[in-house]
C-alpha positions, 0 to 999 in steps of 0.5 A: 538252226531251228527245225520247223518240220512237225513230227507226225505219227504216234508215240510208242506209249500211245500205241501201247495204250490203244493195244491195252484198251483193245485187249481189255474190250476183247477179254470182256467180250470173250468172258460174256460169251456169244451174243444172244437175244431171246426175242430173236430166237423166239421170232425165228422159231415162230417164222419157221413154224409159220412157214410149216403151217403155210406149206401144210395149207398149200399141200391141202390145196394142191392135193385136194385133201385135208391136212393137219399139223400136229403139236406135242407140247410135252415133247416140244415137237410138231409134225410137219406136212411131210411127217417129220418131227420138228423140235423147238430150240432149247428154251423155247416151248409151246405155251399151255393155252396153245392149239394142239393141231391145225387142220387145213381144208382143200378150199384153203380154209383152216381150223381157227387156231392160235399157237403160242411160243414162249421163252424166258418170259417172252411170248409170241403167237402164231394165228391161223384165220379160219376163213382164209387159212392165212397164217400171221405172227403177232404178240402174245 
């Protein structure tokens, strides 16, 4: 008698090969360390700083006073609208040709300034328009 039934499933050898391959991939990922993107770090830092600039502008308009966001490039810090010191993440620094302060006026205008952040050879610029005080993030 012949058995026409097909054998379904995997053999023990096939399962062991898959487990070994998954183990090798896991070892490579652990040895490499956490996934890290310089560009994402730099962009995220630029977003946070741009947000602080926008909040400083809104404070100037709401309080009808001139407000300033100051930068200390040597210490990699800036002072936000509440007077708190904010430190840039490790590896990110202010470029040499960055503005050291941005002033916002009660009418919403600002001192025209470009703040450049750099990390690992990459640079990103945060620009404030003098007439409108608008804050934008762009390339170098």
